[in-house]
N, C-alpha and C positions, 0 to 999 in steps of 0.2 A: 675293416674296423667293425667289431662286434657291437651289440647293443650296449653292453656295460661300458665299453670304452667311449662310445659316443655320449652316453649319459654322464660320464665323468667330465667330459669337456663342457657339457651344458651346465652342470651343477657347480663346478669348481668356482667360477666367478660369482655365482649368485647365492650360494648357500654353504653352510658348513655342515656337510654330511660326512661323517667319519667312514662309513661303509656304504658304498653305492647300493648294495643290496637292501639296505634299510629304506632307501627311497623307492625301490621297485616293489619290494614285497608287500602284498596286500593292496597295491594300487592298480588302477585301470589306466592303460596307456592307449590313446588314439594315435596311431602311427601312420603317417603319410607313406604309403607303401611304394610310391614311385621310385624313390631312391634305392630301395632294396631290390626292386624289379630291374633297374638298370645295372646294379651290381651283379645280380644273378645273370643277366643277359651277357655280361662281359666274360662270364665263366665259360660260355660256349657260344661265342659271338657268331661264328660262321653258321653253326647249326640253327641258332635262333633266327638269324637273318634270312636263311633259306627256307626254314620249315615252320617258323613261328614260335617254337618252343624247343626245349632240350631238358633232359633229365637233370643235368648239372645245374642249369639255371633254376629249375623248380626247386631242387634240393637246397640251393643256397638261400632262397627266400624262405623256405620252410624252416631251415635251421635258425634263421634270424627271428622268425616268429616264435619258434619254440624256445629260444634263449630267454625271451621275456617270461614265458611260463616257468622255465626252470628256476628263475630267480624269484618266483612267487608272485609275479605280476599277471595282469589280465590284459592281453593285447586286443585292440580293436583295429582291424586293418581298414584304412581309409583309401578308397579308390576315388580320387577327387576329380578326375576328368580334366577339363581344359584349364589352362593357366589363367591366373588373374591378369587383367589388362596390362599392367606395367611390364610383365614378363613375356608378353606375347611376341614382341620383336625379337627377344633373345631366343625363344623357342623356334621362331621362323628361321632365324639364322642357323640354328643347330640342325634343323630339318634339312636345309639346303646343303649343309656340310655333310650330313649323313648320306644324302643322295649322291654327292660327288665321291665320297669314300666308297660307296657301294659300287659305283662304276669302276673305280680303280681296283677294288678287290676282285670283281668279276673279270676284269681284263687280264689279271695275273694268272688266271687259269686254275683248274682244280688241283693241280700239283702243288700250288703255293700253300705252304703250311704256316706262313707268317700270319699273325693275328692283328697287326696294327690297323690295317684298313677295315678289317671285319669289325674290330672293336669300335672304330669310329662310325661305322655304318649301322650298328645294331641299335634297336629300340624295342621296348616291350610291345608285343602285339597281342591280339585277341586270344590266340590259343594258350599263351602263357598266363594271361589274366584269368581265363576260364579254369585252368588247372589250379591256380592259387585260390580262386574263389571256391572251387569244389573241395579243396583241402580244408578251407575254413569251415565249410558246411559240415564235412565229415568229422572234424575235430571240435565242433562247437565253438569255433572262434568267430565272434561277431565281426561283421564288416559293414562299412557304409559305402554306398556307391551312388554317385550323382546320376541323375537322369541325363542320358546323352541327348544331344541336339536331334539326332535321328536314331531311332531304335535299331539295335543290333542284337545278335544272339546273346551278348553279354549284358543286356539290360536287366539286371537283377534288382530286386528290392532289398532294402536294408534289412538285415537280420537282427538289429539291435532291439 
């Protein structure tokens, strides 16, 4: 689902916008980038799981960011960090499921070209985050990044 399709779903019940481009053009959009990162990861699940990033995953997220610009909007990528407390249990369960899927995917051997377990095992990692943040810097796309509990290489300051 592209940016405009998602926007249609959000705006349809709440406003009468004849053309979604009217809602985007000239507006600034703070976008929680995590969903787009997961979508990108699934484009190259095995490579991202094993190496931390993949060109297909990076390009997917970049295309989504640029789709906002193409419609005349100004994206602000939000790298929000940890989940809010009510969602922590859900994320812990997903993390356990990813670990189990990774074991299954690795046990099937390198000749396995199926992506089901790799897609279940994949999650955005620091190399992919760094690539997307670097893209934002290069293209003058502002982003917001929360301060991590423990500093890492990706502890960048907000560019807003």
